[in-house]
Biopython code that builds the backbone (N, CA, C, O; Angstrom):
import numpy as np
from Bio.PDB.StructureBuilder import StructureBuilder

atoms = [
    (1, "UNK", "N", (98.773, 77.828, 117.176)),
    (1, "UNK", "CA", (98.292, 76.520, 115.828)),
    (1, "UNK", "C", (99.732, 76.728, 115.616)),
    (1, "UNK", "O", (100.529, 75.831, 115.893)),
    (2, "UNK", "N", (100.258, 78.304, 114.954)),
    (2, "UNK", "CA", (101.975, 77.447, 114.311)),
    (2, "UNK", "C", (102.288, 77.076, 115.073)),
    (2, "UNK", "O", (103.025, 78.013, 115.379)),
    (3, "UNK", "N", (102.446, 76.265, 115.972)),
    (3, "UNK", "CA", (103.498, 76.085, 116.592)),
    (3, "UNK", "C", (103.842, 73.896, 116.041)),
    (3, "UNK", "O", (104.700, 73.029, 116.207)),
    (4, "UNK", "N", (102.594, 74.059, 115.431)),
    (4, "UNK", "CA", (102.512, 72.153, 114.902)),
    (4, "UNK", "C", (103.530, 72.179, 113.786)),
    (4, "UNK", "O", (103.747, 72.901, 112.813)),
    (5, "UNK", "N", (104.220, 70.782, 114.476)),
    (5, "UNK", "CA", (105.352, 70.723, 113.173)),
    (5, "UNK", "C", (105.157, 69.484, 112.246)),
    (5, "UNK", "O", (105.961, 69.025, 111.434)),
    (6, "UNK", "N", (104.234, 69.164, 112.474)),
    (6, "UNK", "CA", (103.929, 67.831, 111.516)),
    (6, "UNK", "C", (103.081, 68.217, 110.289)),
    (6, "UNK", "O", (101.959, 68.719, 110.348)),
    (7, "UNK", "N", (103.780, 67.909, 109.148)),
    (7, "UNK", "CA", (102.687, 68.377, 108.140)),
    (7, "UNK", "C", (101.602, 67.604, 108.049)),
    (7, "UNK", "O", (101.740, 66.380, 108.065)),
    (8, "UNK", "N", (100.309, 68.206, 107.934)),
    (8, "UNK", "CA", (98.942, 67.506, 108.341)),
    (8, "UNK", "C", (98.272, 68.275, 107.557)),
    (8, "UNK", "O", (98.704, 69.406, 107.335)),
    (9, "UNK", "N", (96.936, 67.778, 106.903)),
    (9, "UNK", "CA", (95.928, 69.151, 106.996)),
    (9, "UNK", "C", (95.324, 69.968, 107.478)),
    (9, "UNK", "O", (95.151, 69.807, 108.686)),
    (10, "UNK", "N", (94.994, 70.634, 107.147)),
    (10, "UNK", "CA", (94.021, 72.334, 107.558)),
    (10, "UNK", "C", (92.513, 72.364, 107.778)),
    (10, "UNK", "O", (91.887, 72.235, 106.726)),
    (11, "UNK", "N", (91.775, 72.499, 108.862)),
    (11, "UNK", "CA", (90.670, 72.595, 108.871)),
    (11, "UNK", "C", (90.378, 73.801, 108.134)),
    (11, "UNK", "O", (91.323, 74.588, 108.182)),
    (12, "UNK", "N", (89.279, 74.256, 107.396)),
    (12, "UNK", "CA", (88.732, 75.914, 107.308)),
    (12, "UNK", "C", (86.722, 75.582, 108.062)),
    (12, "UNK", "O", (85.781, 74.788, 108.038)),
    (13, "UNK", "N", (87.104, 76.655, 108.516)),
    (13, "UNK", "CA", (85.248, 76.702, 109.379)),
    (13, "UNK", "C", (85.208, 78.477, 108.645)),
    (13, "UNK", "O", (86.047, 79.297, 108.272)),
    (14, "UNK", "N", (83.723, 78.399, 108.738)),
    (14, "UNK", "CA", (83.850, 79.835, 108.485)),
    (14, "UNK", "C", (83.292, 80.459, 109.691)),
    (14, "UNK", "O", (82.821, 79.836, 110.642)),
    (15, "UNK", "N", (83.374, 81.658, 109.590)),
    (15, "UNK", "CA", (83.558, 82.735, 110.430)),
    (15, "UNK", "C", (82.479, 82.527, 111.330)),
    (15, "UNK", "O", (82.623, 82.329, 112.536)),
    (16, "UNK", "N", (81.255, 82.581, 110.647)),
    (16, "UNK", "CA", (80.084, 82.399, 111.167)),
    (16, "UNK", "C", (79.746, 81.130, 111.993)),
    (16, "UNK", "O", (78.763, 81.060, 112.730)),
    (17, "UNK", "N", (80.555, 80.233, 111.825)),
    (17, "UNK", "CA", (80.335, 78.698, 112.861)),
    (17, "UNK", "C", (81.362, 78.696, 113.990)),
    (17, "UNK", "O", (81.379, 78.122, 115.079)),
    (18, "UNK", "N", (82.189, 79.501, 113.395)),
    (18, "UNK", "CA", (83.141, 79.372, 114.782)),
    (18, "UNK", "C", (82.449, 80.706, 115.844)),
    (18, "UNK", "O", (82.802, 80.878, 117.011)),
    (19, "UNK", "N", (81.915, 81.141, 115.468)),
    (19, "UNK", "CA", (81.386, 82.418, 116.451)),
    (19, "UNK", "C", (80.184, 81.981, 117.464)),
    (19, "UNK", "O", (79.952, 82.155, 118.661)),
    (20, "UNK", "N", (79.418, 81.205, 116.176)),
    (20, "UNK", "CA", (78.325, 80.853, 117.214)),
    (20, "UNK", "C", (78.361, 79.236, 118.428)),
    (20, "UNK", "O", (77.769, 78.944, 119.467)),
    (21, "UNK", "N", (79.343, 78.582, 117.593)),
    (21, "UNK", "CA", (79.837, 77.565, 118.449)),
    (21, "UNK", "C", (79.932, 78.257, 119.784)),
    (21, "UNK", "O", (79.080, 78.073, 120.652)),
    (22, "UNK", "N", (81.270, 79.286, 119.996)),
    (22, "UNK", "CA", (81.930, 79.802, 120.602)),
    (22, "UNK", "C", (81.210, 80.235, 121.848)),
    (22, "UNK", "O", (81.373, 80.079, 123.058)),
    (23, "UNK", "N", (80.278, 80.893, 121.000)),
    (23, "UNK", "CA", (79.322, 81.845, 122.301)),
    (23, "UNK", "C", (78.573, 81.346, 122.715)),
    (23, "UNK", "O", (77.994, 81.823, 123.690)),
    (24, "UNK", "N", (78.077, 79.685, 121.980)),
    (24, "UNK", "CA", (77.098, 78.584, 122.479)),
    (24, "UNK", "C", (77.887, 77.922, 123.943)),
    (24, "UNK", "O", (77.358, 77.527, 124.982)),
    (25, "UNK", "N", (79.328, 77.980, 123.561)),
    (25, "UNK", "CA", (80.090, 77.057, 124.529)),
    (25, "UNK", "C", (81.071, 77.768, 125.539)),
    (25, "UNK", "O", (81.514, 77.164, 126.516)),
    (26, "UNK", "N", (81.395, 79.100, 125.255)),
    (26, "UNK", "CA", (82.188, 79.745, 125.710)),
    (26, "UNK", "C", (81.565, 80.964, 126.724)),
    (26, "UNK", "O", (82.111, 81.538, 127.666)),
    (27, "UNK", "N", (80.462, 81.095, 126.260)),
    (27, "UNK", "CA", (79.711, 82.563, 126.501)),
    (27, "UNK", "C", (80.846, 84.472, 126.234)),
    (27, "UNK", "O", (81.419, 85.064, 125.319)),
    (28, "UNK", "N", (80.568, 84.656, 127.668)),
    (28, "UNK", "CA", (81.429, 85.550, 127.668)),
    (28, "UNK", "C", (80.344, 86.726, 127.340)),
    (28, "UNK", "O", (79.184, 86.601, 126.950)),
    (29, "UNK", "N", (81.378, 88.361, 127.730)),
    (29, "UNK", "CA", (80.730, 89.799, 127.413)),
    (29, "UNK", "C", (80.369, 89.642, 125.792)),
    (29, "UNK", "O", (79.679, 90.640, 125.585)),
    (30, "UNK", "N", (80.440, 89.152, 124.948)),
    (30, "UNK", "CA", (80.097, 89.634, 123.253)),
    (30, "UNK", "C", (81.139, 88.388, 122.644)),
    (30, "UNK", "O", (82.144, 87.986, 123.230)),
    (31, "UNK", "N", (80.783, 88.040, 121.716)),
    (31, "UNK", "CA", (81.674, 86.881, 120.320)),
    (31, "UNK", "C", (82.695, 87.301, 120.233)),
    (31, "UNK", "O", (83.482, 86.376, 120.035)),
    (32, "UNK", "N", (83.399, 88.666, 120.285)),
    (32, "UNK", "CA", (84.503, 88.390, 120.274)),
    (32, "UNK", "C", (85.710, 87.821, 121.599)),
    (32, "UNK", "O", (86.807, 87.287, 121.434)),
    (33, "UNK", "N", (85.023, 88.169, 122.849)),
    (33, "UNK", "CA", (85.486, 87.277, 124.208)),
    (33, "UNK", "C", (85.124, 85.469, 123.877)),
    (33, "UNK", "O", (86.048, 84.663, 123.993)),
    (34, "UNK", "N", (84.474, 85.250, 123.689)),
    (34, "UNK", "CA", (83.932, 84.357, 123.151)),
    (34, "UNK", "C", (84.817, 82.993, 121.833)),
    (34, "UNK", "O", (85.025, 81.781, 121.884)),
    (35, "UNK", "N", (85.042, 83.902, 120.985)),
    (35, "UNK", "CA", (85.861, 83.371, 119.960)),
    (35, "UNK", "C", (87.475, 83.392, 120.963)),
    (35, "UNK", "O", (87.978, 82.285, 121.150)),
    (36, "UNK", "N", (88.212, 84.632, 121.560)),
    (36, "UNK", "CA", (89.489, 84.437, 122.540)),
    (36, "UNK", "C", (89.496, 83.374, 123.144)),
    (36, "UNK", "O", (90.530, 82.771, 123.431)),
    (37, "UNK", "N", (87.878, 82.843, 123.533)),
    (37, "UNK", "CA", (88.164, 82.047, 124.875)),
    (37, "UNK", "C", (88.138, 80.509, 123.742)),
    (37, "UNK", "O", (88.562, 79.459, 124.227)),
    (38, "UNK", "N", (87.966, 80.512, 123.256)),
    (38, "UNK", "CA", (87.410, 79.272, 122.378)),
    (38, "UNK", "C", (89.461, 79.028, 121.073)),
    (38, "UNK", "O", (89.869, 77.970, 120.593)),
    (39, "UNK", "N", (89.990, 80.120, 120.989)),
    (39, "UNK", "CA", (90.753, 79.871, 120.576)),
    (39, "UNK", "C", (91.993, 79.380, 121.194)),
    (39, "UNK", "O", (92.839, 78.632, 120.704)),
    (40, "UNK", "N", (91.942, 80.122, 122.764)),
    (40, "UNK", "CA", (92.410, 79.735, 123.869)),
    (40, "UNK", "C", (92.533, 78.347, 124.356)),
    (40, "UNK", "O", (93.536, 77.782, 124.793)),
    (41, "UNK", "N", (91.602, 77.999, 124.236)),
    (41, "UNK", "CA", (91.571, 76.343, 124.463)),
    (41, "UNK", "C", (91.746, 75.628, 123.671)),
    (41, "UNK", "O", (92.032, 74.483, 124.020)),
    (42, "UNK", "N", (91.678, 75.887, 122.481)),
    (42, "UNK", "CA", (92.366, 74.704, 120.765)),
    (42, "UNK", "C", (94.054, 74.994, 121.732)),
    (42, "UNK", "O", (94.719, 74.084, 122.226)),
    (43, "UNK", "N", (94.404, 76.464, 121.776)),
    (43, "UNK", "CA", (95.836, 76.413, 121.212)),
    (43, "UNK", "C", (95.912, 75.368, 123.297)),
    (43, "UNK", "O", (96.445, 74.320, 122.932)),
    (44, "UNK", "N", (95.819, 75.292, 123.981)),
    (44, "UNK", "CA", (96.410, 75.209, 125.323)),
    (44, "UNK", "C", (95.898, 73.566, 124.833)),
    (44, "UNK", "O", (96.898, 72.851, 124.895)),
    (45, "UNK", "N", (95.097, 73.038, 124.533)),
    (45, "UNK", "CA", (95.134, 71.728, 124.281)),
    (45, "UNK", "C", (96.264, 70.771, 123.408)),
    (45, "UNK", "O", (96.872, 69.755, 123.744)),
    (46, "UNK", "N", (96.267, 71.430, 122.349)),
    (46, "UNK", "CA", (97.800, 71.107, 121.471)),
    (46, "UNK", "C", (98.803, 71.187, 122.296)),
    (46, "UNK", "O", (99.381, 70.103, 122.375)),
    (47, "UNK", "N", (99.376, 72.210, 123.108)),
    (47, "UNK", "CA", (99.792, 72.185, 123.581)),
    (47, "UNK", "C", (99.967, 70.650, 125.362)),
    (47, "UNK", "O", (100.949, 70.290, 126.011)),
    (48, "UNK", "N", (99.043, 70.407, 125.409)),
    (48, "UNK", "CA", (98.885, 69.461, 126.295)),
    (48, "UNK", "C", (99.135, 67.751, 125.759)),
    (48, "UNK", "O", (99.431, 66.599, 126.077)),
    (49, "UNK", "N", (98.843, 68.453, 124.969)),
    (49, "UNK", "CA", (99.072, 67.219, 123.492)),
    (49, "UNK", "C", (100.354, 66.516, 123.644)),
    (49, "UNK", "O", (100.638, 65.374, 124.006)),
    (50, "UNK", "N", (101.245, 67.817, 123.155)),
    (50, "UNK", "CA", (102.840, 67.702, 123.099)),
    (50, "UNK", "C", (103.726, 67.345, 124.401)),
    (50, "UNK", "O", (104.952, 67.279, 124.312)),
    (51, "UNK", "N", (103.097, 67.137, 125.521)),
    (51, "UNK", "CA", (103.419, 66.759, 127.050)),
    (51, "UNK", "C", (103.524, 65.503, 127.470)),
    (51, "UNK", "O", (102.361, 65.116, 127.589)),
    (52, "UNK", "N", (104.297, 64.586, 127.783)),
    (52, "UNK", "CA", (104.722, 63.446, 128.022)),
    (52, "UNK", "C", (103.700, 63.018, 129.084)),
    (52, "UNK", "O", (103.287, 64.007, 129.689)),
    (53, "UNK", "N", (103.118, 61.786, 129.539)),
    (53, "UNK", "CA", (102.341, 61.779, 130.773)),
    (53, "UNK", "C", (103.001, 60.572, 131.084)),
    (53, "UNK", "O", (103.169, 59.648, 130.288)),
    (54, "UNK", "N", (103.440, 60.605, 132.484)),
    (54, "UNK", "CA", (103.995, 59.485, 133.274)),
    (54, "UNK", "C", (102.924, 58.366, 133.674)),
    (54, "UNK", "O", (101.730, 58.394, 133.969)),
    (55, "UNK", "N", (104.038, 57.224, 133.531)),
    (55, "UNK", "CA", (103.033, 55.745, 133.887)),
    (55, "UNK", "C", (102.604, 56.119, 135.385)),
    (55, "UNK", "O", (103.069, 56.712, 136.359)),
    (56, "UNK", "N", (101.512, 55.466, 135.027)),
    (56, "UNK", "CA", (100.476, 55.129, 136.207)),
    (56, "UNK", "C", (101.553, 54.266, 137.027)),
    (56, "UNK", "O", (102.371, 53.432, 136.639)),
    (57, "UNK", "N", (101.133, 54.975, 138.827)),
    (57, "UNK", "CA", (101.750, 53.812, 139.443)),
    (57, "UNK", "C", (101.519, 52.594, 139.970)),
    (57, "UNK", "O", (102.223, 51.795, 140.587)),
    (58, "UNK", "N", (100.532, 52.604, 139.653)),
    (58, "UNK", "CA", (99.262, 51.252, 140.136)),
    (58, "UNK", "C", (98.858, 51.166, 139.301)),
    (58, "UNK", "O", (98.236, 52.018, 138.666)),
    (59, "UNK", "N", (99.252, 49.337, 138.854)),
    (59, "UNK", "CA", (98.753, 48.803, 137.538)),
    (59, "UNK", "C", (96.953, 48.315, 138.098)),
    (59, "UNK", "O", (96.341, 48.737, 139.079)),
    (60, "UNK", "N", (96.593, 47.515, 137.265)),
    (60, "UNK", "CA", (95.051, 47.258, 137.544)),
    (60, "UNK", "C", (95.256, 45.845, 137.926)),
    (60, "UNK", "O", (94.253, 45.412, 138.492)),
    (61, "UNK", "N", (96.283, 44.904, 137.804)),
    (61, "UNK", "CA", (96.629, 44.000, 138.206)),
    (61, "UNK", "C", (97.358, 44.210, 139.728)),
    (61, "UNK", "O", (97.346, 43.142, 140.340)),
    (62, "UNK", "N", (98.119, 45.543, 140.648)),
    (62, "UNK", "CA", (98.216, 45.581, 141.568)),
    (62, "UNK", "C", (97.350, 45.793, 142.530)),
    (62, "UNK", "O", (97.564, 45.923, 143.736)),
    (63, "UNK", "N", (96.372, 45.820, 141.953)),
    (63, "UNK", "CA", (94.851, 46.338, 143.583)),
    (63, "UNK", "C", (94.637, 45.301, 144.039)),
    (63, "UNK", "O", (94.520, 44.359, 143.255)),
    (64, "UNK", "N", (94.473, 45.017, 145.807)),
    (64, "UNK", "CA", (94.258, 44.140, 146.619)),
    (64, "UNK", "C", (92.856, 44.460, 147.022)),
    (64, "UNK", "O", (92.330, 45.259, 147.797)),
    (65, "UNK", "N", (92.382, 43.362, 146.049)),
    (65, "UNK", "CA", (90.875, 43.813, 146.271)),
    (65, "UNK", "C", (90.521, 43.251, 147.234)),
    (65, "UNK", "O", (89.290, 43.280, 147.228)),
    (66, "UNK", "N", (90.954, 42.640, 148.251)),
    (66, "UNK", "CA", (90.683, 42.162, 149.532)),
    (66, "UNK", "C", (90.450, 42.585, 150.815)),
    (66, "UNK", "O", (90.025, 42.040, 151.834)),
    (67, "UNK", "N", (91.041, 44.298, 150.367)),
    (67, "UNK", "CA", (91.431, 45.019, 151.596)),
    (67, "UNK", "C", (90.573, 46.329, 151.361)),
    (67, "UNK", "O", (90.743, 47.384, 151.972)),
    (68, "UNK", "N", (89.388, 46.040, 150.135)),
    (68, "UNK", "CA", (88.209, 47.088, 149.696)),
    (68, "UNK", "C", (87.349, 47.089, 150.445)),
    (68, "UNK", "O", (86.554, 46.177, 150.219)),
    (69, "UNK", "N", (87.045, 47.842, 151.468)),
    (69, "UNK", "CA", (85.520, 48.137, 152.406)),
    (69, "UNK", "C", (84.136, 48.258, 151.748)),
    (69, "UNK", "O", (83.585, 49.335, 151.518)),
    (70, "UNK", "N", (83.525, 46.792, 151.408)),
    (70, "UNK", "CA", (81.959, 46.972, 150.742)),
    (70, "UNK", "C", (81.293, 46.844, 151.304)),
    (70, "UNK", "O", (80.262, 46.473, 150.743)),
    (71, "UNK", "N", (81.188, 47.045, 153.213)),
    (71, "UNK", "CA", (80.233, 46.515, 153.808)),
    (71, "UNK", "C", (79.374, 47.709, 153.567)),
    (71, "UNK", "O", (78.250, 47.372, 153.195)),
    (72, "UNK", "N", (79.605, 49.443, 153.695)),
    (72, "UNK", "CA", (78.502, 50.197, 153.116)),
    (72, "UNK", "C", (77.711, 50.173, 152.178)),
    (72, "UNK", "O", (76.777, 50.971, 152.113)),
    (73, "UNK", "N", (77.982, 49.067, 151.094)),
    (73, "UNK", "CA", (77.348, 48.980, 149.434)),
    (73, "UNK", "C", (76.487, 48.390, 150.083)),
    (73, "UNK", "O", (75.497, 47.925, 149.516)),
]
sb = StructureBuilder()
sb.init_structure("model")
sb.init_model(0)
sb.init_chain("A")
sb.init_seg("    ")
for serial, (resi, resn, name, xyz) in enumerate(atoms, 1):
    if name == "N":
        sb.init_residue(resn, " ", resi, " ")
    sb.init_atom(name, np.array(xyz, "f"), 0.0, 1.0, " ", f" {name:<3s}", serial, name[0])
structure = sb.get_structure()
């Protein structure tokens, strides 16, 4: 989370809310493991947001609809 370079507002959550959510969502052997998984997921999603996404090579207008086999439908 320290990698964030944009000045932005912080969200403050009570530890009990984080523990409850993490335990329900991530499970694990105990609360600590669930919270660790939750924090790791947050960190990895931030990394993904900063990676460029390559453009799709095939645009919706480029699809040849005549070649699609619809006989099994």
